[in-house]
C-alpha positions in Angstrom: 24.9 -23.3 -14.3 22.6 -20.0 -14.3 22.4 -20.4 -10.7 25.4 -20.2 -10.1 26.3 -17.6 -12.5 24.1 -15.4 -10.3 25.2 -16.2 -7.4 28.4 -14.9 -8.7 26.7 -11.5 -9.7 24.9 -10.9 -6.3 28.8 -11.6 -4.6 30.4 -9.0 -7.2 27.1 -6.4 -6.7 28.4 -6.8 -3.0 32.1 -6.9 -2.6 32.5 -3.8 -5.2 29.9 -2.1 -2.8 31.7 -3.0 1.1 34.6 -0.2 -1.3 32.1 2.1 -2.5 31.8 4.4 0.8 28.1 3.2 0.1 26.5 3.2 3.6 23.6 1.2 3.3 23.9 -2.4 1.6 21.4 -4.5 -1.1 21.6 -7.9 -0.6 20.0 -10.9 -2.5 16.6 -10.8 -3.1 14.0 -12.3 -1.1 11.4 -13.8 -3.7 11.2 -13.0 -7.3 12.0 -9.7 -8.4 12.3 -8.6 -4.9 15.3 -6.6 -2.8 16.3 -7.1 0.8 18.0 -3.4 2.0 19.6 -2.5 5.7 20.5 0.9 6.3 22.3 2.4 8.6 24.3 5.9 8.3 21.9 8.6 6.3 23.2 9.7 3.0 22.7 13.5 3.7 25.1 13.1 6.6 24.2 15.0 10.0 22.3 17.9 8.6 18.4 16.8 7.1 18.2 18.8 3.8 14.4 20.0 4.5 12.9 22.3 7.2 9.8 23.0 8.2 8.2 26.1 8.6 4.9 26.7 10.5 1.9 27.8 8.7 -1.0 27.2 11.4 -2.8 25.9 14.2 -5.7 24.2 14.3 -8.1 23.5 17.6 -7.8 24.2 21.2 -8.7 22.0 24.0 -9.5 24.7 26.3 -11.9 27.1 23.7 -15.0 28.4 24.9 -16.0 28.2 21.7 -16.9 24.5 20.5 -16.2 24.6 17.2 -12.5 25.5 17.8 -12.4 22.7 20.3 -10.5 19.6 19.6 -10.5 16.3 21.8 -7.9 13.7 21.0 -8.3 14.3 17.3 -6.6 11.3 15.8 -6.7 12.1 11.5 -7.2 14.2 8.7 -7.7 15.0 5.1 -7.3 17.7 2.9 -9.8 17.8 0.1 -9.7 18.9 -4.1 -10.2 23.1 -3.3 -7.2 22.9 0.3 -9.9 22.4 3.0 -9.5 20.3 5.8 -11.6 17.9 7.6 -10.1 17.0 11.2 -11.1 13.6 12.8 -12.2 14.6 16.1 -12.8 11.4 17.7 -12.8 12.5 21.0 -16.0 14.7 20.4 -16.9 11.9 17.8 -17.1 14.4 15.3 -15.8 15.7 11.6 -14.8 19.1 11.8 -13.6 20.8 8.9 -11.6 24.1 7.9 -11.0 25.9 4.4 -7.4 26.3 3.2 -7.2 29.7 5.7 -7.7 28.0 9.0 -11.5 29.3 9.5 -13.9 26.7 10.7 -16.6 25.4 8.2 -19.0 23.4 9.3 -18.5 19.6 11.9 -20.6 16.4 11.5 -21.0 13.1 13.7 -22.7 12.0 16.5 -21.3 9.5 18.9 -23.6 6.3 18.6 -24.1 3.0 16.8 -26.6 3.4 14.0 -25.9 4.6 10.5 -22.9 7.6 10.0 -22.7 7.6 14.2 -19.4 6.5 15.7 -18.4 4.2 18.3 -14.0 4.3 17.7 -13.0 6.7 14.8 -9.9 5.8 13.9 -8.7 7.0 10.5 -10.6 9.1 7.7 -9.4 9.6 3.8 -10.9 11.1 1.2 -11.4 10.2 -2.6 -11.0 12.4 -6.1 -14.8 13.5 -5.6 -14.4 14.3 -2.2 -15.9 11.7 -0.4 -14.8 10.9 3.1 -14.4 7.0 4.2 -14.3 6.5 8.1 -13.4 3.1 9.8 -15.2 3.1 12.5 -12.9 -0.1 14.9 -15.9 -1.0 17.4 -19.3 -0.1 14.9 -17.4 -2.5 12.5 -17.9 -0.3 9.4 -16.0 1.8 7.4 -18.5 5.5 7.3 -19.3 7.3 3.8 -20.1 10.3 3.6 -20.0 13.7 0.9 -18.1 16.6 1.4 -20.6 18.6 3.6 -21.0 15.6 5.8 -24.0 13.9 4.6 -24.2 10.0 5.2 -24.0 8.0 2.2 -23.4 4.2 3.2 -21.1 2.0 5.5 -18.9 -0.5 4.3 -18.9 -3.4 6.1 -17.3 -6.9 4.8 -17.7 -9.0 7.1 -20.0 -9.0 10.5 -16.7 -9.9 12.8 -14.3 -7.6 10.8 -13.0 -4.7 12.7 -11.5 -1.6 10.6 -8.9 0.6 11.8 -5.9 1.5 9.4 -7.2 2.5 5.7 -5.4 3.4 2.4 -7.8 5.1 -0.5 -6.6 3.7 -3.9 -7.9 4.4 -7.2 -10.5 3.5 -9.4 -13.2 2.9 -5.7 -10.9 0.5 -3.9 -9.6 0.8 -0.1 -6.7 -0.8 1.0 -7.9 -1.3 4.6 -6.1 -3.3 7.9 -9.1 -5.5 9.7 -9.0 -6.7 13.0 -10.5 -10.7 12.1 -12.5 -11.4 14.8 -13.9 -14.7 13.1 -10.5 -16.0 12.0 -8.5 -14.9 15.5 -7.4 -18.2 15.5 -5.9 -18.4 12.6 -4.8 -14.3 12.3 -1.5 -15.4 10.8 -2.5 -17.7 8.0 -4.3 -14.5 6.6 -2.4 -11.8 4.5 -2.1 -8.7 6.0 -3.7 -6.1 4.2 -7.1 -5.8 2.3 -8.8 -5.0 -0.6 -11.9 -3.7 -1.0 -14.2 -2.6 -3.5 -16.0 0.3 -2.7 -19.2 -0.3 -5.0 -19.5 -4.3 -4.1 -18.5 -3.7 -0.7 -17.1 -7.0 -0.9 -13.2 -8.2 -0.2 -11.8 -8.2 -3.6 -8.0 -9.3 -3.0 -5.0 -9.3 -0.2 -1.5 -9.1 0.3 1.2 -8.6 2.5 2.8 -11.7 4.7 2.3 -11.7 8.3 4.5 -12.9 10.9 3.9 -15.3 13.6 3.9 -13.8 17.1 4.3 -15.6 20.1 3.4 -13.4 22.7 -0.3 -14.2 23.5 -0.8 -10.5 25.1 0.9 -9.2 21.8 -0.2 -11.3 18.5 -3.2 -8.8 17.7 -0.8 -6.0 17.3 2.5 -7.4 16.9 1.4 -7.3 12.6 0.3 -3.3 13.2 1.2 -1.0 10.3 0.3 2.1 8.2 -0.1 2.6 4.8 0.5 5.1 2.3 0.1 5.4 -1.2 2.7 7.1 -3.8 1.2 8.7 -7.3 2.5 5.8 -9.0 0.1 3.7 -7.2 3.1 2.1 -5.2 2.0 1.1 -1.8 4.4 1.5 1.6 3.3 -0.3 4.4 5.3 0.6 7.6 4.9 -2.5 10.7 4.4 -0.8 14.0 6.5 -3.4 15.7 8.2 -4.9 13.6 11.6 -3.4 11.8 10.2 -3.8 8.1 9.0 -1.1 5.6 8.0 -2.9 2.6 6.9 -1.3 -1.2 4.2 -3.4 -3.3 4.0 -1.9 -7.2 0.4 -1.0 -8.7 -0.1 -5.2 -8.9 0.6 -5.9 -5.6 4.0 -7.4 -6.1 6.3 -7.0 -3.3 9.2 -4.5 -4.4 11.3 -4.3 -2.0 11.5 -5.6 2.2 13.7 -2.8 4.2 15.1 -2.6 7.4 16.9 0.2 9.7 19.9 -0.2 12.5 17.9 0.3 15.9 19.5 -0.5 19.3 16.0 -1.9 21.2 13.8 -4.3 21.1 10.6 -4.1 21.0 9.2 -5.8 23.5 10.1 -7.0 26.9 7.9 -8.8 29.4 9.4 -6.6 32.5 7.5 -3.9 30.8 4.0 -3.7 32.4 2.5 -0.9 34.5 -0.6 -2.1 36.7 -4.1 0.9 37.4 -7.1 0.9 38.2 -10.2 2.4 36.4 -13.4 4.5 37.2 -15.3 1.3 38.3 -12.0 0.1 40.5 -10.9 -2.2 39.1 -7.3 -3.2 38.7 -5.7 -4.3 34.8 -2.2 -4.7 33.8 -0.8 -3.8 30.6 2.3 -4.2 28.5 3.8 -0.9 27.2 5.9 -0.8 24.2 8.6 0.6 22.2 7.5 1.4 18.3 9.2 1.4 15.7 7.3 3.3 13.6 4.5 5.5 14.2 3.5 6.3 10.7 4.6 6.1 7.1 3.9 9.6 4.7 4.9 9.7 0.9 5.7 13.3 -0.1 5.5 15.0 -3.1 8.7 14.1 -4.3 8.4 10.7 -4.0 10.1 10.4 -0.7 8.7 8.4 2.2 8.6 9.8 5.8 8.5 7.4 8.5 7.9 8.4 12.4 10.4 6.6 14.7 12.3 6.7 17.8 15.7 7.3 18.9 16.0 4.9 21.6 14.2 2.9 23.9 12.1 4.4 26.9 13.7 2.9 30.0 11.9 0.4 31.6 11.3 3.7 34.2 9.8 5.7 31.3 7.7 3.3 30.3 5.3 3.5 33.4 4.7 6.6 32.8 2.3 8.5 30.7 4.2 9.5 26.6 3.5 12.8 27.2 5.5 12.9 30.9 8.6 11.1 29.0 11.8 12.9 27.2 10.6 13.6 23.5 12.6 10.5 21.6 10.5 11.2 18.5 12.5 11.2 14.9 11.3 11.5 11.5 13.4 9.1 9.0 13.2 10.3 5.5 13.9 7.5 2.7 14.2 7.6 -1.0 11.7 5.7 -2.8 13.8 2.6 -3.3 14.2 2.3 0.9 17.8 4.3 0.6 17.9 5.9 3.8 18.3 9.9 3.2 18.3 11.7 6.8 16.5 12.0 9.5 14.6 14.5 12.8 13.8 15.5 15.2 11.3 18.7 15.6 9.7 20.0 18.8 5.7 19.6 18.0 6.5 16.2 17.0 6.8 14.8 20.6 5.8 10.9 21.7 2.5 9.6 20.9 1.6 12.4 17.6 0.8 11.3 14.4 1.6 13.1 11.4 0.5 13.7 8.1 1.9 14.9 4.5 -0.6 16.4 1.9 1.7 18.0 -1.4 3.9 20.1 0.5 1.9 20.4 4.4 3.3 18.5 6.8 0.7 18.1 9.7 0.9 17.5 13.6 -1.4 15.6 15.2 -1.5 15.7 19.2 -3.9 13.9 20.3 -2.4 13.7 24.0 -1.3 17.3 25.4 -2.5 20.3 23.4 -5.6 18.4 21.5 -4.4 20.6 18.5 -3.4 19.7 15.0 -0.1 21.9 13.9 0.4 22.5 10.0 4.1 23.2 8.4 5.3 24.0 5.4 7.9 21.4 3.8 10.9 24.0 2.6 14.3 22.2 1.0 17.7 23.3 2.2 
């Protein structure tokens, strides 16, 4: 009887939603307490209600001043005084600028020792302005003080390669690890590990992986980006799945959301061949990403990078920098409802972004090797 009553309520809700003019439909629970949301037309309509105003640019690829030169910048964070730390991966450095964009200092070097970088991926910062940098190849999360002094390394497992990082309250880090020791049963593991900074160990985990049948794609198929709001809710956007999820601070799933997309992520035909500097031939598979990043602004809205259409097979054979700009920013409220979307000339294929307060940073590691700072303005 209770089951019948619950299903009736769901049916009534769906029927009335269909006649309410809403463009998005919330359907029945996926699991206890969680919702599934399907998005189609933005609630704001065709005109987005926010815009970006240029503030400044950091870095020049061809600058004669080494302090101002960036090569493949990958990520950045802002400290408590408005200073910017840019992860300059191509130079194996972290460069700090003050709140006015003036260069202050840099630290780091290439190597395999403590505090040295082989493949730095992301940077995070805690409330004490300590810095955390994931180093995929060295299999460690480096910890530095605000002045660049090396403190320690966090290595939860010898075969665990860290990539995505998200700083949480209480001295915890949410992270994506490629676990080489358990690669055969990767799909059985939870997607996100929670690492305690003090004990340097995994203390919890959450998120469900999906089974990826394609052998070439199985390690990337469950890749994602993370963000957190001021209430401690964690948001996860999968790069190669039409899936965005919200978890509360207890790591319970609140909702799962998708949106209307007209393209597939993976195609067996989309391969390109090339030749390395050592004259070795290679074949790689390029794919269309459904999400290129996720950030939460000061109002609790989600900003998600995506594509407005699929790359053609000809475009997939070219470099991303040579393609038409297909990148868009989608904006959602904290209930997973699509509000609006827009594109921006500086946010083109392959570029990353960060939001800190009312600032929107575009990170270009492909063409200009620069970071662009914008002010988020409400229309």
